[in-house]
C-alpha positions in Angstrom: 18.1 -7.4 3.4 14.3 -7.2 3.8 14.5 -6.1 7.4 16.8 -3.3 6.4 14.4 -2.2 3.6 11.5 -2.3 6.1 13.4 -0.2 8.6 14.3 2.3 5.8 10.7 2.5 4.7 9.5 3.0 8.2 12.1 5.7 8.9 10.9 7.6 5.8 7.2 7.6 6.9 6.0 10.8 8.3 8.8 12.8 6.5 6.6 14.0 3.7 6.7 17.6 2.8 3.5 19.7 2.9 3.6 19.8 -0.9 3.7 16.0 -1.2 1.0 15.7 1.4 -1.1 18.2 -0.6 -0.5 16.2 -3.7 -1.6 13.0 -2.0 -4.8 14.7 -0.8 -5.5 15.9 -4.4 -4.8 12.4 -5.7 -7.0 11.0 -3.0 -9.9 13.3 -4.1 -9.4 12.2 -7.7 -9.4 8.6 -6.7 -12.5 9.0 -4.6 -14.3 10.9 -7.4 -13.5 8.3 -10.0 -14.5 5.5 -7.7 -17.8 7.2 -6.7 -18.7 8.4 -10.2 -18.0 5.1 -12.0 -18.9 2.8 -9.0 -15.3 1.5 -9.0 -12.1 1.8 -10.8 -10.3 4.0 -8.3 -7.6 1.4 -7.8 -6.6 1.7 -11.5 -5.6 5.3 -10.6 -4.5 4.7 -7.1 -1.8 2.1 -7.8 0.2 4.2 -10.3 -0.1 7.3 -8.1 1.2 5.4 -5.1 4.1 4.2 -7.2 4.9 7.6 -8.6 4.2 9.9 -5.7 5.3 7.7 -2.7 7.7 5.4 -4.7 6.0 2.3 -3.2 6.8 -1.0 -4.7 4.3 -2.8 -6.9 3.0 -5.1 -4.1 2.8 -2.3 -1.5 0.9 -0.1 -4.0 -1.7 -2.8 -4.7 -2.1 -3.7 -1.1 -2.4 0.0 -0.1 -4.9 0.7 -2.9 -7.1 -2.0 -1.6 -7.1 -0.5 1.9 -7.8 3.0 0.4 -10.5 1.8 -1.9 -12.5 -0.2 0.6 -13.9 2.7 2.6 -14.6 4.7 -0.5 -16.5 1.7 -2.0 -18.4 1.2 1.2 -19.6 4.8 1.3 -20.4 4.8 -2.4 -22.4 1.5 -1.9 -24.4 3.1 0.9 -25.2 6.1 -1.2 -26.2 3.9 -4.2 -28.4 1.8 -1.9 -30.3 4.7 -0.4 -30.8 6.3 -3.8 -32.3 3.1 -5.2 -29.6 2.2 -7.6 -28.8 -1.2 -6.2 -30.2 -4.6 -7.3 -29.9 -7.0 -4.4 -29.7 -10.4 -6.3 -26.7 -9.4 -8.4 -25.2 -7.7 -5.4 -25.4 -10.9 -3.3 -24.2 -13.3 -6.1 -21.4 -11.0 -7.4 -20.6 -9.9 -3.8 -19.9 -13.5 -2.7 -17.5 -13.9 -5.6 -15.8 -10.6 -4.9 -15.2 -11.6 -1.3 -13.8 -15.0 -2.3 -11.7 -13.5 -5.1 -10.4 -10.8 -2.8 -9.2 -13.3 -0.3 -7.6 -15.5 -2.9 -6.0 -12.4 -4.7 -4.6 -11.0 -1.5 -2.9 -14.4 -0.7 -1.7 -14.7 -4.3 -0.2 -11.1 -4.1 1.9 -12.2 -1.2 3.7 -14.9 -3.2 3.7 -13.6 -6.7 6.8 -11.9 -8.1 6.4 -8.1 -8.6 7.1 -8.4 -12.4 4.2 -10.8 -12.8 1.9 -8.5 -10.7 2.8 -5.6 -13.0 2.1 -7.7 -16.1 -1.2 -8.9 -14.8 -2.2 -5.3 -13.9 -1.2 -4.0 -17.3 -3.2 -6.7 -19.1 -6.3 -6.1 -17.0 -6.0 -2.3 -17.7 -5.5 -2.9 -21.4 -8.4 -5.4 -21.6 -10.7 -2.9 -19.7 -9.6 0.0 -22.0 -10.2 -2.1 -25.2 -13.6 -3.2 -23.9 -14.6 0.4 -23.3 -13.7 1.3 -26.9 -16.2 -1.3 -28.3 
């Protein structure tokens, strides 16, 4: 069953209309702007867009978002560094935790049921939203 789904997914790749490709480019620009402007957070937009526009599953959306956000974050980090907006001690200590957490999270995503992934994602988005209100 999984092999058949993978074959179907692969056969649909590259068959996007120009309108859908344009929509994806606009979404990509929005994701890049949000990530660059706020110094992160593009994934919170990227995951739902990948699900709605490309109809990717929860796990594929999260994995794809990570791959999309990485180069954006790297470029933003370079710009912040050269503009003098980077503190190196927090960068090193938090960065080490981010790398370790990213490795553990990517392995956990592989084994976690999609429903649990969705619930965790929603809880994190809600917690972030509530935190921003206060």
